[in-house]
ZADO-1210 file (C-alpha; in nm, 4 decimals, padded with zeros to 6 digits):
<atoms>
<atom x="07.7180" y="10.6214" z="11.2245" code="MET" pos="1"/>
<atom x="07.9986" y="10.9304" z="11.1322" code="GLY" pos="2"/>
<atom x="08.1757" y="11.1819" z="11.3757" code="HIS" pos="3"/>
<atom x="07.8883" y="11.1732" z="11.5795" code="GLN" pos="4"/>
<atom x="07.8774" y="11.1452" z="11.9199" code="ASP" pos="5"/>
<atom x="07.8402" y="10.7669" z="12.0725" code="PHE" pos="6"/>
<atom x="07.5880" y="10.6831" z="12.3206" code="ALA" pos="7"/>
<atom x="07.7482" y="10.3975" z="12.5396" code="GLY" pos="8"/>
<atom x="07.9100" y="10.0007" z="12.4713" code="MET" pos="9"/>
<atom x="07.5736" y="09.9099" z="12.2312" code="ARG" pos="10"/>
<atom x="07.6554" y="10.2216" z="12.0167" code="ASP" pos="11"/>
<atom x="08.1048" y="10.0924" z="12.0359" code="TRP" pos="12"/>
<atom x="07.9854" y="09.6511" z="11.8696" code="LEU" pos="13"/>
<atom x="07.7866" y="09.8159" z="11.6124" code="LEU" pos="14"/>
<atom x="08.0506" y="10.0393" z="11.5002" code="GLU" pos="15"/>
<atom x="08.2861" y="09.7509" z="11.5074" code="THR" pos="16"/>
<atom x="08.0956" y="09.4909" z="11.4001" code="ASN" pos="17"/>
<atom x="08.0121" y="09.7044" z="11.0929" code="ASN" pos="18"/>
<atom x="08.3940" y="09.8141" z="11.0585" code="PHE" pos="19"/>
<atom x="08.4265" y="09.3759" z="11.0762" code="LEU" pos="20"/>
<atom x="08.1252" y="09.3351" z="10.8632" code="THR" pos="21"/>
<atom x="08.2630" y="09.5922" z="10.6119" code="GLY" pos="22"/>
<atom x="08.5723" y="09.4220" z="10.6111" code="ILE" pos="23"/>
<atom x="08.4718" y="09.0296" z="10.5725" code="ARG" pos="24"/>
<atom x="08.5635" y="08.9852" z="10.8221" code="GLN" pos="25"/>
<atom x="08.3033" y="08.7267" z="11.0677" code="LYS" pos="26"/>
<atom x="08.2185" y="08.8304" z="11.4213" code="VAL" pos="27"/>
<atom x="08.2292" y="08.6308" z="11.6947" code="LEU" pos="28"/>
<atom x="07.8592" y="08.4744" z="11.7694" code="THR" pos="29"/>
<atom x="07.9348" y="08.4295" z="12.1244" code="ASN" pos="30"/>
<atom x="08.2814" y="08.4076" z="12.3859" code="LYS" pos="31"/>
<atom x="08.5167" y="08.1778" z="12.2028" code="GLY" pos="32"/>
<atom x="08.7129" y="07.9608" z="12.2986" code="ARG" pos="33"/>
<atom x="09.0193" y="08.0544" z="12.3466" code="ILE" pos="34"/>
<atom x="09.1219" y="08.1697" z="12.6911" code="SER" pos="35"/>
<atom x="09.1944" y="08.5483" z="12.8078" code="HIS" pos="36"/>
<atom x="09.4881" y="08.4615" z="12.9249" code="ASP" pos="37"/>
<atom x="09.6207" y="08.1947" z="12.6657" code="ASP" pos="38"/>
<atom x="09.5005" y="08.5524" z="12.3524" code="ALA" pos="39"/>
<atom x="09.7429" y="08.7142" z="12.6423" code="VAL" pos="40"/>
<atom x="10.0257" y="08.4879" z="12.6069" code="ALA" pos="41"/>
<atom x="09.9748" y="08.4909" z="12.1983" code="LYS" pos="42"/>
<atom x="09.9457" y="08.8581" z="12.1911" code="VAL" pos="43"/>
<atom x="10.1877" y="08.9218" z="12.4073" code="SER" pos="44"/>
<atom x="10.4791" y="08.6326" z="12.2284" code="SER" pos="45"/>
<atom x="10.4006" y="08.8500" z="11.8686" code="ILE" pos="46"/>
<atom x="10.4351" y="09.1614" z="11.9643" code="TYR" pos="47"/>
<atom x="10.7742" y="09.1020" z="12.0892" code="ASP" pos="48"/>
<atom x="10.8886" y="08.8987" z="11.7642" code="GLU" pos="49"/>
<atom x="10.7047" y="09.2655" z="11.6390" code="PHE" pos="50"/>
<atom x="10.8911" y="09.4902" z="11.8242" code="ARG" pos="51"/>
<atom x="11.2569" y="09.3499" z="11.7575" code="LYS" pos="52"/>
<atom x="11.2714" y="09.3297" z="11.3712" code="ARG" pos="53"/>
<atom x="11.0994" y="09.7297" z="11.4366" code="GLN" pos="54"/>
<atom x="11.3265" y="09.8136" z="11.6489" code="ASP" pos="55"/>
<atom x="11.5781" y="09.6123" z="11.4791" code="GLN" pos="56"/>
<atom x="11.5172" y="09.8142" z="11.1613" code="GLU" pos="57"/>
<atom x="11.4158" y="10.1361" z="11.3456" code="TYR" pos="58"/>
<atom x="11.6359" y="10.4738" z="11.1983" code="ILE" pos="59"/>
<atom x="11.5641" y="10.8301" z="11.3579" code="SER" pos="60"/>
<atom x="11.5122" y="11.1244" z="11.1767" code="ASP" pos="61"/>
<atom x="11.7897" y="11.2308" z="11.3530" code="PHE" pos="62"/>
<atom x="12.0277" y="10.9265" z="11.2295" code="ASP" pos="63"/>
<atom x="11.8453" y="10.9751" z="10.8692" code="ARG" pos="64"/>
<atom x="11.9447" y="11.3725" z="10.8565" code="GLU" pos="65"/>
<atom x="12.2969" y="11.3006" z="10.9587" code="MET" pos="66"/>
<atom x="12.4082" y="11.0510" z="10.7317" code="ALA" pos="67"/>
<atom x="12.2482" y="11.2524" z="10.4725" code="LYS" pos="68"/>
<atom x="12.4742" y="11.5918" z="10.6137" code="TYR" pos="69"/>
<atom x="12.8047" y="11.3297" z="10.6689" code="LEU" pos="70"/>
<atom x="12.7747" y="11.1695" z="10.2052" code="THR" pos="71"/>
<atom x="12.6336" y="11.5698" z="10.1286" code="GLY" pos="72"/>
<atom x="12.3371" y="11.4910" z="09.9985" code="THR" pos="73"/>
<atom x="12.0836" y="11.7260" z="10.1588" code="ASP" pos="74"/>
<atom x="12.2371" y="11.9859" z="10.0241" code="LYS" pos="75"/>
<atom x="11.9418" y="12.1743" z="09.8087" code="ASP" pos="76"/>
<atom x="12.0877" y="12.1652" z="09.4007" code="ASP" pos="77"/>
</atoms>
């Protein structure tokens, strides 16, 4: 479809299917067997773990620049 405007939901579905097929992922042909509530619960727990790990490993730009400044590695040679 390129950079054209989408006409509606049908275009989004076709484009999503084309994308998934292009990266060799299976596309559901039915409603699946996991309820919406179960899916939301699972994704929420996975995201919570991801967020904890991301927050622990995060270093802000300010902290990164301050570390350079304090160690003297911010100077142009």
